[in-house]
N, C-alpha and C positions, 0 to 999 in steps of 0.2 A: 038366209037367217042371219041377224046379226048375234055375236057372240058380244053380252054387256059386261062380261067379267064379274068379279067378286064384288059384292057390296059391303061398306064398312062394317056393316053387323057382324056378316058372317066372317070376315076377316078377324076382327075381334073375340069372337068365339073359339077360332083356329088358335089364335094367340094366347086366350086362357086356357088351352086343352095342353098347349105345349109348355106351359109354364112348370117349373120344377116346385113341389113343395120341401119345404126343408124339414129332416127329422125333427132336428130341435128348431122351433120357432127363435129362440131367445138367442141361439148362435149359429144364424145361416153359414153353410158355407160360401166363402165370397165367390167361388167360380159359378155355383150355381145363383149368386145374388146377380152377377154381372150377367150370366147367360137372360136370367130373369129382365134384366135393366134394357138389357138388347132390344129384346123382344118388346117390351113395354116401348119404347124409341120406335121400332119399326109400326107400331101401331099408331104413334103419335104421330108419324111423318105420314103413313098412309089417309090422315086424319085431316091434312093440309098443315102440322104444326111445320112452324120455320125452322130451318137445319142449325140455323145460327142460334136459336133461341134454345135449342136442347143441348149444344155445345156449352152454351154459358150455362146451364142447369148443370152441366155433368164437372165444369171448373167449379161450381159452389160446392157441390156434393164430395167432390175431392178436398176442399179445404176445410170442410167439416172435423 
């Protein structure tokens, strides 16, 4: 029997469950926010996003 691995939908559900909800949405903890961005980027990569595009997006976010 062949193990087909995790589907994209299953992976997205795990990522959503692992994200940290800020106590104060107006002032999220930067460390928690960074953790959530990392999870979001992992989901993007699993979905086939280009790593260089993600890095460019990170640079854009830092420049804000």
